[in-house]
FIFIMAR-424592 format. One record per residue (C-alpha): residue in three letters; y, x, z. Coordinates in steps of 0.001 Angstrom, whole numbers, plus 500000, padded with zeros to 6 digits. Last residue first. Layout:
N
ALAYXZ...
% end
This chain:
165
ARG540079374358442624ARG540397372594445931LYS541601369005445686TYR544461367496447702LEU546148364116447816GLY548944362693449943MET549136359060451022VAL551953357309452882ALA550938354781455501ALA552382351815457393LYS551460350180460683GLU552339347057462651LEU552080345829466240THR549542348469467264ASN548191348142470832PHE544555347036470476HIS543646349137467443LEU545771352011468748MET543571352338471843PHE540436352418469678GLY542039354965467347VAL542872357142470364VAL539210356885471361ALA538119357826467835PRO540528360781467862MET538914362312470979THR541128362652474054GLY541751366292474977ALA545553366128474892ASP545599363109477199VAL545233359346476757PRO546477356186478481LEU548790355106475616GLU552454355210476460PRO555514353022475788VAL553442349935474911GLY553731347721471811VAL552987350497469317ALA554501350774465840HIS551852352900464111VAL552807355525461536THR550075356548459139PHE549770359764457120LEU546715359041454979TYR545244362134453337ARG543195361197450288HIS540675363709448942PRO540503364829445337HIS536869365132444185ASP534684367915445600GLY534294371232443775GLU535102373293446861PRO534839371281450067PRO538046369642451313CYS540741371724452993PRO543667369546454089GLY545961370650456908GLY545342370842460645TYR548238369499462700GLY548065369783466463PRO545577369138469254LYS542169370830469347GLY538610370324468139PHE539201370520464371ASP538382366796464407THR541729366293466119ARG542591366374469822THR545823364824470991GLN549467365565470306LEU551718363986472914ALA555263362661472649GLY557534362634475704SER560176364889474163PRO559812364806470396ILE557410367219468690GLY558969370138466889SER557372373201468471GLY553875371735468676ASP552580373136465385GLY552617369575464046ALA556422369525463898GLY556278371847460864PRO558580369729458713ALA560712367503460956LEU559355364286462428GLU561483361186462009THR562150357756463516VAL562549358533467225ASP564183355737469285ALA560798354213470170PRO559629357415471872ILE556541359057470327ASN553739358237472765VAL551030359382470349MET550354362215467892VAL547070362640466010TRP546535365059463133HIS543690366008460800TRP541175363284461696PHE538142363471459386GLY536069360697457799SER533101359061459557GLY530066359826457407THR531083363478457421PRO531801364215453771ALA535578363819454162ASP536891361030451925PRO538592358949454657ASP540927361877455435TYR543174360886458359CYS546652361910459451THR547914359984462461LEU551304359172463936ALA551907357008466997TYR555066355147467857SER556644353745471003ALA557913350502472571THR558049348387469407GLY558689344823470582GLU560459343672467435PRO558921345228464351ALA559849348693463134GLY561609348773459768SER562001352521459382TRP559949355684459120SER560348359404458544LEU557899362205457828GLN558434365885457058PRO555136367563456241SER552892369426458689ARG552664373150458020ASN549202374676457601GLY550668377347455286GLY547711377405452937ALA544753379746452536CYS541638377581452404GLY538136378873453119PHE537179376692456104GLY537628379452458670TYR540606378061460589GLU542477381362460189GLU542812380790456444ALA545486378115456909LEU544946374451456016ILE547155373039453252HIS550697371769453960ASP552613374768452637PRO550412374782449513GLY551873371463448301LEU550341368023448829TYR549383366133445681ASP551235362905444981GLY550075359359445857ASP553116358489447984GLU555774361084447211PHE555735364508448831ASP557872366773451052THR560768364333451643SER558261362019453282THR558142358246453640ILE556949355611456107GLN557709351881456017LEU557536349074458593ALA558346345732457027MET561870344371456657
% end
């Protein structure tokens, strides 16, 4: 069985609800709840020592996409994150949220530019072959991505969409 990731908050390819959209306080002009969705996964390959979870928007008009959420060192016996875990209160013991492109750790919801096409938000779980990546809360997402590239055994993604009206 291959690694799979699902959410009870949205189906793969569906639009994300207002609860998961960036909050007004971030200053990008969106007024959502900024609550990370529920995510669960199964089918980890043999040798999985931990997991990592990322949320990435490849459609962001930056030339390099936009990292909305990065969590690493999730213990291998954890297979679910509750809704709202990205605010820091629901992360598993031992897990670490690292810096996003918002400049700080934690979940930052979608908020593409007004009038832009629907953006894709890829929630990806990585089955990692080491218990801990050598990163800290201030590590840039690209560096975490580099570490994941060399330590991921298998990965799976579920995609949410969002377009500002």
